[in-house]
C-alpha positions in Angstrom: -19.4 -5.1 7.3 -21.1 -8.1 8.3 -19.0 -11.8 8.6 -19.9 -14.8 7.4 -19.1 -17.4 10.1 -20.8 -20.5 8.8 -22.5 -22.2 5.7 -24.6 -24.8 6.3 -26.8 -27.4 4.2 -28.7 -30.3 5.7 -32.0 -32.1 4.7 -35.0 -31.0 6.4 -36.9 -34.3 7.6 -39.7 -33.8 9.0 -40.3 -37.0 11.1 -37.1 -36.3 12.9 -38.9 -34.4 16.2 -41.6 -36.9 16.6 -38.5 -39.4 16.4 -36.3 -37.8 18.5 -38.8 -36.9 21.6 -40.5 -40.2 21.3 -40.1 -42.9 23.8 -40.3 -46.4 25.2 -42.0 -48.2 22.5 -42.9 -45.5 20.2 -39.1 -44.7 19.5 -37.7 -46.1 16.6 -35.0 -48.2 16.6 -33.1 -45.7 14.3 -33.9 -43.0 16.9 -30.7 -42.7 18.8 -28.2 -43.1 16.0 -30.0 -39.7 14.3 -30.1 -37.9 17.5 -26.4 -38.8 17.8 -25.7 -37.5 14.5 -27.8 -34.2 14.7 -26.2 -33.2 17.8 -22.7 -33.4 16.5 -24.2 -31.4 13.5 -25.2 -28.8 15.6 -22.2 -27.8 17.5 -21.1 -26.8 14.0 -23.4 -24.2 14.4 -23.1 -23.0 17.9 -18.9 -23.0 17.3 -19.8 -19.9 14.8 -21.4 -18.3 17.3 -24.0 -16.4 14.9 -25.7 -13.7 15.9 -28.5 -13.8 12.5 -29.4 -16.8 10.5 -30.7 -16.2 7.0 -32.5 -19.0 5.9 -33.0 -20.9 2.8 -36.6 -23.2 2.0 -38.8 -24.6 -0.2 -42.6 -23.9 0.4 -44.5 -27.3 0.2 -47.7 -25.6 -1.3 -48.5 -24.5 1.8 -48.3 -20.4 1.7 -47.2 -20.4 -2.1 -49.8 -21.8 -4.9 -49.6 -22.2 -8.2 -52.2 -18.4 -8.7 -49.2 -17.5 -7.3 -45.8 -19.0 -7.1 -42.4 -16.7 -7.2 -39.0 -18.1 -8.2 -37.4 -16.3 -5.5 -39.1 -14.7 -2.5 -37.7 -13.1 0.9 -39.4 -12.4 3.8 -39.0 -9.2 5.5 -41.8 -9.3 8.6 -40.6 -8.3 12.3 -42.1 -12.4 12.9 -42.9 -15.5 11.9 -45.3 -18.2 12.5 -44.9 -22.1 12.2 -45.4 -24.4 11.4 -49.0 -25.7 9.2 -51.6 -27.3 10.3 -51.2 -30.7 8.3 -47.7 -30.9 9.5 -48.6 -30.6 13.3 -51.2 -33.6 12.3 -48.9 -35.5 10.6 -45.3 -35.2 11.6 -46.1 -34.0 15.0 -44.1 -30.8 14.8 -44.8 -28.0 17.4 -46.3 -24.4 16.5 -43.2 -22.0 16.3 -42.6 -18.2 16.4 -39.9 -16.6 14.7 -38.5 -12.9 15.2 -37.5 -11.7 11.8 -34.2 -9.8 11.2 -36.0 -7.0 9.1 -33.0 -4.9 8.1 -31.0 -7.6 6.3 -34.5 -8.5 4.5 -34.8 -5.1 3.2 -30.7 -4.8 2.6 -31.7 -8.4 0.1 -34.2 -7.3 -1.3 -32.8 -3.8 -2.7 -29.2 -4.8 -3.6 -30.7 -7.6 -4.8 -32.5 -6.6 -7.3 -29.4 -4.2 -8.2 -27.3 -7.8 -8.5 -30.2 -8.9 -11.0 -32.4 -10.9 -8.6 -36.0 -9.5 -9.4 -37.0 -11.3 -5.7 -40.4 -11.4 -4.7 -40.8 -10.4 -0.8 -43.6 -11.3 1.6 -44.6 -9.0 4.8 -47.0 -12.0 6.2 -45.0 -15.1 5.5 -45.8 -17.8 7.2 -43.2 -20.5 7.0 -43.0 -24.5 7.2 -40.9 -27.7 8.1 -37.9 -26.6 5.5 -37.1 -24.0 7.4 -38.7 -24.7 10.5 -36.8 -28.3 10.9 -33.6 -27.1 10.5 -34.0 -24.9 13.7 -34.9 -27.6 15.0 -32.0 -29.9 14.9 -29.6 -27.3 14.6 -30.8 -24.2 17.3 -34.1 -25.9 19.1 -33.4 -22.8 21.4 -34.5 -20.7 18.7 -33.3 -17.7 19.9 -32.0 -16.0 16.7 -33.5 -13.7 14.1 -33.8 -15.3 11.2 -34.3 -14.3 7.4 -36.5 -16.8 5.2 -35.6 -17.4 1.8 -38.2 -19.9 -0.4 -37.2 -21.3 -3.5 -39.4 -22.4 -6.0 -38.4 -26.3 -6.5 -41.8 -27.8 -7.3 -44.3 -26.0 -9.7 -43.0 -25.7 -13.1 -41.4 -23.9 -15.1 -38.3 -23.5 -12.3 -35.3 -22.0 -12.4 -32.3 -23.8 -13.7 -29.7 -25.1 -11.4 -27.0 -22.8 -12.7 -29.3 -20.1 -11.4 -29.8 -21.7 -8.1 -26.1 -21.4 -8.0 -25.5 -18.2 -8.8 -28.5 -16.9 -6.5 -26.4 -18.8 -3.8 -23.3 -16.5 -5.0 -25.2 -13.4 -4.7 -26.7 -14.1 -1.1 -23.1 -14.4 0.0 -22.1 -11.4 -1.9 -24.9 -9.8 0.1 -24.9 -10.9 3.5 -20.8 -9.9 3.5 -21.6 -6.1 2.3 -24.2 -5.5 5.0 -23.1 -2.9 6.8 -23.8 -4.2 10.1 -21.4 -5.5 12.9 -23.5 -8.9 12.5 -22.2 -12.4 12.6 -24.4 -14.5 10.0 -24.8 -18.0 9.0 -26.4 -19.3 5.8 -28.3 -22.1 6.6 -30.1 -23.6 3.7 -32.1 -27.3 3.3 -32.8 -30.0 0.5 -32.6 -33.5 -0.1 -31.0 -36.0 -2.0 -32.9 -38.6 -4.4 -36.2 -38.3 -3.3 -39.2 -40.1 -4.6 -43.0 -38.9 -3.1 -46.2 -41.1 -3.6 -44.3 -43.4 -5.9 -43.0 -46.9 -6.4 -39.7 -46.3 -4.9 -41.0 -44.0 -1.6 -39.9 -46.8 0.9 -37.2 -48.6 0.5 -34.5 -49.7 2.7 -32.7 -46.4 1.3 -33.1 -43.5 -1.0 -34.3 -44.5 -4.6 -31.2 -43.3 -6.3 -27.9 -45.0 -4.1 -25.9 -43.6 -6.3 -26.7 -40.2 -7.1 -26.9 -39.7 -3.6 -23.3 -41.1 -3.5 -22.5 -38.1 -6.6 -24.1 -35.3 -4.3 -22.3 -36.0 -1.7 -19.1 -35.7 -3.6 -20.0 -33.0 -5.1 -21.4 -31.0 -2.3 -18.6 -32.1 0.4 -15.5 -31.3 -2.5 -17.3 -28.1 -3.6 -17.2 -29.4 -7.2 -19.8 -26.5 -8.3 -19.0 -27.4 -12.3 -18.9 -30.7 -12.2 -22.5 -30.9 -10.5 -24.0 -28.3 -12.9 -21.5 -30.8 -16.2 -24.5 -33.4 -15.2 -27.4 -31.7 -13.4 -30.2 -30.3 -15.5 -34.0 -29.8 -14.8 -34.5 -33.1 -16.9 -31.6 -35.3 -15.5 -33.3 -34.5 -11.5 -36.2 -36.9 -12.6 -34.6 -39.7 -12.9 -33.3 -40.0 -9.3 -36.8 -39.9 -7.5 -39.7 -37.6 -8.7 -39.1 -35.0 -6.0 -35.2 -35.0 -6.4 -35.7 -31.6 -7.5 -34.8 -30.4 -4.0 -31.5 -31.0 -4.7 -31.1 -27.5 -6.3 -31.2 -26.0 -3.0 -28.1 -28.3 -2.1 -26.7 -26.4 -5.2 -27.2 -23.1 -4.0 -25.9 -23.5 -0.5 -22.9 -24.7 -2.3 -22.6 -21.4 -4.6 -22.8 -20.0 -1.0 -19.6 -21.8 0.2 -18.0 -21.5 -3.0 -16.2 -23.3 -5.8 -13.7 -25.6 -4.7 -14.6 -24.7 -1.0 -14.2 -28.7 0.7 -16.9 -29.1 3.3 -15.0 -28.8 6.8 -17.9 -31.3 8.4 -19.3 -34.3 6.5 -22.2 -36.4 7.9 -24.5 -38.5 6.2 -27.5 -41.1 7.7 -29.0 -43.8 5.5 -32.5 -44.1 6.8 -35.7 -46.3 5.2 -36.2 -44.0 2.6 -34.0 -41.1 2.0 -30.1 -40.2 2.4 -30.0 -37.5 5.4 -26.7 -34.7 4.7 -25.1 -32.5 6.7 -22.3 -29.8 5.3 -20.9 -27.0 7.1 -18.6 -24.5 5.8 -16.6 -22.3 8.1 -15.7 -19.3 5.0 -12.4 -17.2 5.9 -11.8 -19.7 9.9 -15.6 -17.6 10.8 -15.8 -20.1 13.7 -12.4 -19.9 15.3 
């Protein structure tokens, strides 16, 4: 059976690549510390020695639109193109190309259906920065096959937070029952409080520092029930109009497990958002 060697949750800031590669007067003052934190975070994946990456993210209305919006989708292609033109133009992200782990995609789809999740799939999925940015930060050599899993955090009606946690638990069960001698890391990206296009978008920190503080505590301590007792689809509007991406963090808490304390926790307060980085090693998987 496959071994789950790391569970990783992080933000997916699209400007990291540009900030980290800029030089001279173009390099922002916060870049050096940001790079230092990301490189330390990267080591948490490296030491787990994964063979395959299951990547959880959310399409930013690039390929999925209101004419056909799946709640949960698994890519099952042999290869994936990335990024999109506007991401290259606005964020300076490079074009990227990924190899797919087709047999694990097929296994998650088949067994996921039998576990009660009517998962959509795509053989022609092109992925965006919610998946490419954690590759850039965590595995810049881009040398491992991936299974991309997209969640709907943008287009109502959304799944409720509990459903994200349930999917996380199911993903773990499926990875650990996959009949392959592979070391698998599950990486998911979301965000804490976030405002897009609203009056709180550009402030000295994220739009709701108190929510961010509680969110980091929920995640780092594995307090799933405490999180679910406070977080609802309605409440997520309050910390910022785009805070529903926090449900992808909740999904990763489901993968890690109730009460699972993160082995690595770090944050970085940028000028408009709180960056956050978490790693768990199930069963000593990085030993």
